N, C-alpha and C positions, 0 to 999 in steps of 0.2 A: 626542307620541303614541308609545306603546310599539310594539315590533316586532310583537307579536301582533295589534294592531289593523290593521296594514298587510297581514295575510295573509287568505286566504279564510275563509269561515265555519268554525266548529268542526267541523261534520260533514264539509265538504269536506276540511279538513285531516286529519281522521282517515282518510278514504278514501285520501288521498295517502300518509299514513304507512303504512297497511296495505300499499298497493302497493309502497312502498319496502322494507318488511320482507320481503315475499314475494320481491321481486327479489333482494335481497342474500342472504337465506337460501338461495334456489335456487342462486345463483351460488357462494357459499362452501361449501355443504354437499352439493350434489347435482351441479352441473355437473362433468363429467369424472370422475364417481365410478367409472367403469368403466376409466379409463385405466391404473390401477395395480392389479395383482393383489394378493391378500392377502399381507401382509408380516409378518415376525417369526414367533414361535412361537405367540403368543396368538390372533391373528386367525384363522388357519385352524383352530385347535382349537375356538374358540368357534363358528365357522360350522359345523364338522362336528358338534358336539354338537347344535346345533339341527336339523341335517339328520336325525340318527339319532333324535332324539326325535319328529320329525315322521313319519318312516317307521314308528316303533313305535306311533304314536298315544299316546304317553306324555307327559303334561303334568306329571308329578311328578318322576321321577328323571332328571337329566342323564346321558347315556350317551355314551361315546367309545369307538369300536371295539368296541361290544358290552358294555362294562363300565361300571359306575357311575362318574361323574366328578363328585365332590362338592366341588369347589373353590369354586364360586360359586353363589349363589341363581339363580332361574330367570327373572328379569324380561327380561334380554337374550334368552335362549333363546326365551321365549314370543313376544317381538316379532319375532325372526328367523323363527320358524316361520310367523307370520302374513305376514311379508314374502315368504317363499318361496311361500306360497299366492297372495298377491296378484300376485306377479311371474310366475306361471305356471311356477315351478320353482326349483330351487336354483341360485344363482349367487353369485359373489363380490360383485357390486355390490348384490344384494338383501340379502346379509349385513350390508352397511353401512347400509342404509336405517334400521334402528332408531335408530342414533345420529344420523343426519341429521335424521330427523323429530322425535325428542325434543329435539334441540338447537334446532331451529326453534321448537318449541312453547315451549321455555324462553325464547327471545328474545321471543316474543309475550307470554308471561306477564309478563316484566320490563316490557314496554311498558305493558300494562294496569295492572299494579300501580303503577308510578311515575306513571302518569297520574292514578290515583286518590289517591295519597298525596303526590305531589310533582310536581304539574302543572307542565309547562314543560320537564322534563328527560327525558320519556319516550322520545323518539326517540334522543336522545344515549345514554341508558342501554342501550337495546336494540341500537343499531348498534355502539357501542363494544364491547359484549360479543361480538357476532357477528364483529367484525373484529379480535379478539385472536388472536395466533398460535396459542396452545394450544387455544383453542376451535375454530378452523378445523381444526387437525390432528385432534383427537379427535372433532370433529363429523362426520367421514367415516371412522370406523374401526369395525371389527367387534369391539367390546370392551365391557366393562361400565363403563368410566370415565364416559362421557357419560350413560348412563342414571342412574347414581348422581348425577352433578352436576345434571342436569335436575330430578330429584325433590328433591334436597337444596336447591337454589336456591328452588324453589317452596315447600318447607316453611319455610325461614328467612324468606322474605318474608311468608308467611302468619302466622308467629309475630309478626313485628314489626307486621303489620297489626292483629293482635289487641291487641298492647301499645299501639299508638297509638290505636285506636278503641274498645277494649274490646268489640268485636263478636265474640261467641263463634263465629260462622260462620267467621271466619278461624282461630280456634284448632282447629276441626274440620278445616279444610284443612291445618293444620300436622301434625296427627296422621295424616291420610290420606296426605300426601306423604312424611312420615317413614316410614310403613309401606312405601310403594312404594320408597323409598330403601333400606330394609332388604332388600327383595326384590331390589334391584339388585346390592348388594355386601355385605350382611351388617350386623352390629352397628356397623360404623364410622359409619354415618349417625347412629345414636342417640348414640354417644359424642361425635361432633363437635358435634352440636346441643346436647347437655348442657354440653359444655365452653364453648361460646360463650355460652349463656344464663346459666350460673352466673357466668362472668366479667362479663357485662353487669350482672347483679343486684348483684354485689359492688362494681363501680365506681359504680353508682347508689345503693349502700347501701340496697337494697330487697330484703331476703331474703324478704319475703312474696310477692314476684313469683314465686319458685320454687313456692311452695305453690299460687298461683293458676294457674300453668302446668300443674300436675299435676291436671288436670280429669278426674274419673272417666269422663265420657262420651267424652272424647278418648282416654283410655287404652284403653277398651273398643273404640273404633274402630281404634286401632293394632293391638290384638291380633286383631281380626276380619280385618284385612288380612294380617297376617303369620303367625298361628298355623296356619291350615289347611294351608299348604304345609309348614311346618316339622314339623308333626305327621305329615303324610302321608309325607314323605320319610324321617323317622326310622323310621316303621313299616315302610316298604318296604326300608330300608337301615339295619340296626342299628349299623353303623359310622359313620353320618353325624355324630353328635355329636363323636366323636373326630377324624374327618378334617376336618370343617368348622370347628368351634369351637376345638379344641385345636391342630391343625396349621396350618390355613390362616389363622387369625386370631391366636390367642395366640402360637404359635411363630413365625409370620411377623413379628410385631412385635418380639418379645423376643430372637430369635436370627437368625443368618444361615443358617438351614436351607436357603433357596432361593438362596443365593449372589447376593444383590442388595445386598451391603454397599457403602456409600458413606460418605464423611466427613460429619461433623455439618453442615457448611455447604453440603452438596450442593444443597439446595433453594433457596438464595439465588440463584445464577445461573439456575436453572431458572425461578424465579418472575419474574425480570427478563426473561428471554426469552419467557416465557409471555404477558406483557402488551405485547410489542412489537406495534405501533409507539407505543403510548400510554404507555410506561413512564415517561418523564420527568415528565409531568403527574400520573400516578398516584402517583409518589413524593412529589411536591409536595403532592398532596391528602392523602396519609397523614400527612406531617409536619405539615400544617396541622391535621388532625383530632386528632393526638396532642397538639399544643401547646394545643389548646382543650378537651381532654376534661375537665379539672378544673373548667371553668366549667359544663359540661353537668350535673354532679352537683348544682348549686345552682339549676337552672332546671326549670320544668315540662316534661313531654314535648314534644318538638318536633324541629326540624331537627338540633340538636346531638346529641340521642339517636340519630337515624338515623346520623349520622356516626360516633359511637362504636360503634354496633352493626356497621356495615359494616367499620370498621377491625378490630374483634375477629374478625369473620368472615373477613377477608382474612388476618390474621396468625396466628391461633391454630392453624388446621389445618397451616400451614407449620411452626410450632414443634412441634406434635404429631408430625408425621411425621419431623421432623428427629431426634427422639429414638428413632425406630424403627431397629432393626438391619437392616431390609430397606427399600430405597428404590428406587422407580421413578418416572419423571417424572409419570405420570398420577395419582399419589397426591394431588397438590396441586390438581388441576383444580377441585374444589369451591370453592376460594378465589377463583378468577379472576373469576366474575361480581360478587363483592363489590367487587373493585377497579374494575371497569368502572362499576358504579353509583355508587361513591364519587366517581369522576372526573366523572361526569355531574352530580352534586350540586355538586361544586366549580365546574364551569363555569357552572352556573346562578347560583350565589351571586355569582360574579365578574361575570357579566353584569348581574345586578340591581344590583350596586354600581357599575356603570359602569367597571370596571377592565379593563386590558389586560395581557397577559403581558409581562414584562420582555424586554429585548433578548437577554440570555444564555439565558433560559429558552426563548424562541422559537427561538433558534439551535440549542440542544441538541435540541429536538424535531424541527426541520428536518433536522438531521444524522442522527438515528435513522431518520426516514422515508425520507430519501434513501438511506441505507445499505440499507434493505430493497429498494429498487428496484435498486441496483447488485448486491447479492447475488443477486437473482432473475435478473439478466442473465448473471452469470458462473458461477453454480453448475453449469450443465451441463458446462462445460469442466473444472471442478474434479473433478466426479464421474468424468469420463472420463480424468482426469489428463493433460489436454492443455494445452499452452502457449496463453495467450490471444493470438489474432491481434491485430495492430495496430489494425485497424478496430474490433474489439470493445472494446479498451482505450479508444480514442477515444470511442466511443459511451457507454461506461460513465462516463467522466470527464465528458463533456458532460451526460449525463442526471443524474448526481449533482449537478453544480454548478447546473444549471437547477432541479432539485428543491429544493435548499437555498435558493436565492434566492427561488423562488416561495413556498415555505412560510414562510420567515422574513419576507419583506416582507408577505405576507398577514396573518400574525399581528400584526405590528407596526402595520399600518394599520387592519385590520378587527377585531382583538381575538378574544376567545374564541368569538364567534358563528360564525366560519368554521372553527374547529378541526376539527369533525367532518367537514365537507365536504372540505376540502383534504387531510386525512389519508386519507379514504376513497378519494379519487382515486388517491393513491399506492399504497394497498393493492390496489385493483382492478387497476391496471396491473401491479404486482408479481405478483399472483396469476395474472393472465392469462399472464405470461411463464413462470411455474412450470408451469402446466397445459400450455402449448404446448411448452416446451423441456425441462423437468426431469422431468415425470411419466413419459414413455416411457422415459427413462433409468433412473429408479428402478425401474420395472417390470422392466427387463432385469437390473438389478444386485441387486435385493432380493427379488423375488417368484419363487415356484416355478412360476408359471403359464407363462412362456416355457420353463422347463426341461421341463415336461410336454409342451409343444408339440413340443419337439425330440425327446423320447422317442417321441412318437406318430409322428413321421416315420420311425422305424425300422421301422414295421409293427406288427403285433399283438404286444404284450409283456404276457403275462398277469401276470407277477410282477416287481416292481421292489424292490430292497433298497438300502440306503445304507451307506456306510462312510466315516467320518472327514469328515463334512460338518456344517455348522451345523444346529441343531435346526429352524430356519426352513425348510430344504430338506426335511427329513423330514416335518414336519407339513404343509407346503404341498403336497407331493406326495400325502400321504394325503388331503387335501381334494380336490385336482383329479382324483385317480384314484378317489376314494371307496372306498378300501381301506386297511387298515393297511399300513405300510411296515416290513418287517423291518430290524433294525439289526445289522450285524456286531458292533458294540461290545457289544451285549446277547446275543451268541452266537445270534442268530436267523438263521442262515445257511440259506437254503432248500436242500433236497435236490434239487429239480428245477432244470432250466435256468432261468436268470433273468438280468436285467440289473441290475447294481449301479452306482449313482451314487456316484462317489468323487472326492476331490480330484485335480486334474490330476497325472499322473505317478505314480499309485499302482499301476501294473500289477505291479511286482516284489513289493510288499507283499502284494497279493492272491494272487499265485502262491504265496507262502510260506504264507499262511493256508489255501490251498486245494490241498494236494498231491493230485496225481492228477486234477485237473480242469483243463480248458482255459479260459484267461482271454484273451479277445480284445477289443481296443478296437474299438468299433463306432460311436463318435461322441462328442459332448461338447457342452458349452455354455460357450464361451470367456468370456462376459461374467461368469460367476460361478466361473471356473476349475474347471470340473467335467468329468470324463470319464465316458463310459458304457462299461461292459465287459460283454460277454456271458460268463457263466459256464455252461459246458456239461459234461456228464458226471456220473456218479454218484460221490459221495465214497466212497473205499475204506474209510474209517474216520473216527474223530473228527478234526476239523480242529485244527490247532495253535492254542493259545490266543493 
């Protein structure tokens, strides 16, 4: 008797699956979303753009500090505006809700799609996606990467759904979600989809597939989704084409204009880390699919085609962005769901064949999963640059050894059917440790939210400027204070009394730059090595450059 016959009815199983997806998505993407303030330069900027668009009741032109901000399309901003309304006001956690909700919807879409086209692997595909390191990280960020990934994932699954069934309803879905992906981050969604589909058609030796994909009704739908905003924003901002297409897309890819240069191989370790803790089996699944791709070209559409499609979807975006002169980790996020679905298919086929993972393969996966637990336990001490106490070392070693043995023996005795469960146990424990021990430390070390709280304790401070601090501090303070932050480096030195946030020990430099004005240290934020200086008095003349 098969395993499925031993389980409850199909309807009851679906209900259990849905409850499991709700629980895991809620835990991974929403639980503790308020523990860490906005970090980096991008999160507070995107959140602030949505705030200003909402205040202006302007759904066309992204605006930052009162000026057009034409770097990205509006999908994230629209979602954040709705989140602010739904949350009762602007907040950092509300700014992250769009990614959390869209990521959860992506996970549910993967479940529904795989249940329809590859029944038996649907829960594995959905939960492996949800529990991948990069998906968790970007699934709770105020950025455009997850909106693009969610829409791109839905688009590519719809395309393969049409290819497999020839039902043009799926092809309409492909064009709809591709249009939404374009509104999320621009033409990169269209370029990546074209790259994958062309490569798939080439390997299948079916060039007519490209002509069938270019369905006029679908193209009209894509244009109906995308053109209204692009036309409206171009009419409102004549510089849009130059800024958005030529600078933010073409120049970003072909030059190091924005100083994000990395070596060609940069995305290889990023991709490996992105798929933790599943990476060992994902690599095996990819190798297995590549080894068999030549046979799929001689067979009718079926499972082998799906494996080929998922492999191309996983690898080609990584290769595409490896050729870019500008590289950031989030660029390859659209690849990650393909790796998770490919692994789910690999697990199902191995289960159907009655196979079990080998000893060395099981051990490698157990070591990676145990490493996740150990890292989650010790990372707070490393962030604080503290020596590990003996009791923590003992607990870390004991936890690592116990995890390795438990995972290894479970895989050896129970096989692939327990892979998802035992790995999720490790991920849940590790993530709980991170939320409890690491999140507050990251907030203090990386976010401007506690910096603003320290400034607020000084009393009423109408004007705050910055000098020689990371961009994340400048943009973070701008969001939490809801006002532009003058920068001394840009010669935006206020003439009125103000507080300047600077690197610790900057008083003499400030006194040199501000002759005739009194510079007094009034506080600081030691966690980020920042001092607060009160600058008083009128400048007698131009400040020193």
